[in-house]
Each structure stands twice: as C-alpha cells, then as structure tokens.
N, C-alpha and C positions, 0 to 999 in steps of 0.2 A: 350832273355826273362829270368828274373830271375827264378831260379829253372828248367830251363831246359837247362842247359849247357855244358848237357852230348846228347844234341839231336839235329843231325845236322840239318842246315836250309834246309827249301824245294827248294832253289836253288840246293843245291850240288845233287838232284835227276832230277830236271827239272831247268837247267842252263835258266838264265833270270826270273824265274818265282818268284814272291814275294806276298807273302801273309800273311795280317796282319788283324786280327778284326779291325773295327775301327767303328766310331758313330758320327753322327755330329748334331747340332741344326740348321736349317734351319729356313727360312722366305720366306714368299711369294714373288713372284718377285714384283718388285715396292715398296718393305719397304724402307723406309728414309734411306740413309747410315748411318746418324746420330745415329739410333736406331740400326742397324744393327753393326754398333762398339761399341757401349754402351753394347750392350748385349755380345757381344764377350769380352770385358776389365770385365765385372763382372762373365763371364763365367772361364774367365782364372784365376781371381783371387781364386775362388772356387776351381778349378782343382790343383792349385797348395798349395792351405791350405794345413797344415800338417796332421792334424785331418783324411780330405776329403781323403788323399792320402793314409793314412794308411788305412781307410775304403773299399777305391776301390780296393787297391792291396788283399786286405782279398777275396775279389771277383774274383780275378785275372784280374783286370783292372789296365792298367800301362800306364801313360800317363808323356808327359812333358810340358804340357799346353795346351793352344788353338791355332790353329794355325789362322794366319789371315783369314778374308773370302774370301781374294784372293786367299790363299793359300789353303783354302779348296776347293774352285770352281775347283781350278785346278787339286786338288787329285782326285775329284770326276769326273772328265771328263775323267782323265787317267785311274780311275778304272773301268769305262763304257767302253773304249776302248780297255783295257786288257780282261776283261770278254768277251766281243763280238769277241775276236778273240779267245779266247778259244772254246765259243760256235761254231764259224765258222768251226774253226779245228774238233771238234768232231762231226760235223754234227747235234747237239742237235735243236730238232724241238718243238715246243709249242703244247701241247694237248689239 
C-alpha cells in the first residue's frame, strides 16, 4: 500500500492471513443482470477517473477499479469463509 512500504504485511506474522479493507455496491437478489452489468460499468468508470482516484487516495482508499459482479460475489464468499474460520478458531461467541 502506498506510504506503508516499510510496514510488513500481516501474512509475515500470520502466514496465509490476508486482510484488506474493501467495499462493494450490491443489489437485491433478482435484480436483472443487464442492470447489474450497467451499474458495474458506470461505477468502474467513476473509480478509474483521475480526479476521483486522487480524491479517494487522499482519504486512504486505493482501487484498481471495479471487479466484475461474479468476481465480487466470489470475493465476498471467500471473506465470509475466512472470517468464519477465524471466529471458530478463537471461539468467539455472539453476545
């Protein structure tokens, strides 16, 4: 991450662990694919706009642009699975 070149990645301490902040724009189940694809296309244009990138970077947000809806769904599922594993390993219980 820019500006943190001397900070070792968390995986150096916890092998296999990957932590990155992320955000996603999602739609309700059943939203027509054409709408999902169009919104994805437009969001990607915004995220790649030079002025928007500069503004986001000043706030500490870095992006290469939008992933496809399918890639995003796969990533979200992987995050749920990874955090479920951590929660189970440390024995965290809901209050």
